VEXSE-929096 format. One record per residue (C-alpha): x, y, z; residue in one letter. Coordinates in steps of 0.25 Angstrom, whole numbers, plus 2048, in hexadecimal, padded with zeros to 3 digits. Last residue first. Layout:
<sites>
XYZA/...
</sites>
This chain:
<sites>
D1D080F1EV/D1C090F23T/D13096F2AV/D100A5F28R/D080A6F1CR/CFD09BF20L/CFD0A3F2EL/CFA0B1F27E/CF00ACF1EL/CE80A6F2BA/CEA0B3F33A/CE60BCF27A/CD90B3F25L/CD50B3F33E/CD70C2F33R/CCD0C3F27R/CC30BAF2EA/CC30C0F3BA/CBF0CDF32E/CB50C6F29A/CAE0C2F36D/CA30B9F34A/CAD0AEF2EA/CAA0A5F22E/CB60A8F1AG/CBF0A8F24I/CB909BF2AA/CBB095F1CR/CCA098F1BS/CCD093F2BL/CC6086F25D/CCE086F18H/CDC089F21G/CD807DF2BA/CD6074F1FV/CE1077F18A/CEA078F24V/CE5069F29Q/CE9064F1AD/CF706AF1AG/CF7063F28V/CF4056F23V/D0004EF20W/D07054F2EL/CFD04DF36G/CEE050F3CA/CF305BF46D/CE405DF4CP/CDE06DF49M/CDC073F56R/CCD075F59R/CCA084F5CV/CC0088F66G/CB4090F63G/CB209FF65F/CB60A5F57P/CAF099F50Q/CB1099F42E/CBD0A3F44L/CC409BF4ER/CC308EF48Q/CC8093F39A/CD4099F43R/CD608DF4AG/CD6084F3CA/CE008EF36L/CEA08EF43E/CE907EF44R/CEB07CF35A/CF8086F36V/CFE07EF42E/CFC072F3AL/D04077F2EG/D0F07CF38A/D0F06FF3EA/D11068F31G/D1B071F2CA/D2206EF38G/D2F064F34R/D24058F34R/D1D061F28L/D2A063F20R/D30053F22S/D2204FF1DE/D23057F0FP/D1B063F0FL/D10064F03A/D04063F0CR/D0906EF14L/D0B077F07R/CFE073F03E/CF8078F10A/CFE085F10F/CFA088F02S/CEC083F05E/CEA08CF11V/CF0099F09A/CE6097EFDE/CDB094F08D/CDF0A0F0FL/CE10A9F01E/CD10A5EFFG/CCD0AAF0BT/CC50B6F07D/CBC0BAF12V/CAE0BAF11G/CAB0BDF20A/C9E0B8F21M/
</sites>
């Protein structure tokens, strides 16, 4: 196992998810909801590829504006777990860096 520390990722995921959960409906409808869903889908895809490098990636469904923060949290924590359990430490560190960069650059 890689044993990569994912504490920073867990904090960034929770922070981003909480921002989405706190937004008014108008902001979610003006694009923040769609941006959040894309982040959740990216995090979920990264987790799936890390867990099964040669498997297919299932796309996270659009479950609506009111759950997008929860979708980010679930996908982000799945990725965190996958990184922590990865056999390839270097791949785990790359995924960690990419996920943190994604969460830093998206604004909602």
